[in-house]
C-alpha positions, -999 to 999 in steps of 0.1 A, spaced: -282 13 -436 -256 -11 -450 -262 -48 -443 -233 -70 -450 -237 -97 -477 -230 -125 -451 -262 -115 -433 -284 -111 -464 -271 -143 -481 -264 -164 -450 -270 -197 -466 -244 -190 -494 -220 -177 -468 -223 -209 -447 -219 -230 -479 -186 -212 -486 -175 -220 -451 -185 -257 -455 -165 -260 -487 -134 -247 -469 -141 -270 -440 -140 -300 -463 -107 -288 -478 -91 -286 -444 -97 -322 -434 -83 -342 -416 -71 -314 -393 -105 -297 -391 -136 -316 -379 -160 -287 -382 -162 -249 -385 -192 -232 -370 -197 -196 -381 -218 -172 -360 -227 -138 -374 -231 -108 -351 -213 -77 -341 -179 -73 -324 -172 -53 -293 -173 -20 -311 -204 -29 -331 -188 -38 -364 -204 -66 -384 -184 -98 -376 -182 -135 -380 -170 -156 -351 -155 -189 -363 -155 -218 -338 -131 -243 -353 -130 -278 -340 -96 -296 -346 -91 -333 -347 -71 -346 -318 -52 -372 -339 -44 -347 -367 -32 -319 -345 -1 -328 -324 5 -302 -296 37 -290 -311 19 -283 -344 -11 -264 -331 1 -229 -339 11 -238 -374 -22 -256 -381 -43 -228 -366 -25 -203 -387 -31 -224 -418 -68 -227 -410 -71 -189 -405 -52 -183 -438 -74 -208 -457 -106 -193 -444 -94 -157 -452 -83 -166 -487 -111 -190 -497 -141 -175 -479 -129 -139 -479 -151 -129 -450 -143 -92 -450 -136 -86 -487 -165 -107 -502 -190 -109 -473 -184 -76 -454 -177 -91 -419 -146 -90 -398 -134 -126 -390 -126 -138 -354 -113 -172 -347 -116 -196 -317 -101 -231 -317 -110 -261 -297 -99 -298 -299 -124 -326 -302 -114 -339 -267 -117 -304 -252 -151 -300 -268 -162 -334 -254 -151 -324 -219 -170 -291 -220 -201 -306 -236 -208 -340 -221 -235 -361 -238 -270 -357 -225 -283 -385 -202 -313 -403 -215 
């Protein structure tokens, strides 16, 4: 049974994602990769990309999200180098804050 490199070398895969995340600042606050299988059972990585509110004006979101996808696909090479199909989800900092309020002490 074939196990993709992203699964067997997860720390190295996450380090490659982190390097790309740093290069995408100030637009990108963080990129969270989650390894798993897509809806047909193929090995996949689901990227949750958090965009900075100040660096992503609404009229630029499509352009910036396309640049982020391109950068990840070119620099990390999830399919070619790591054997996983990439899927992307984007959320702004403010949207994330609304969906995940701070815990009460």
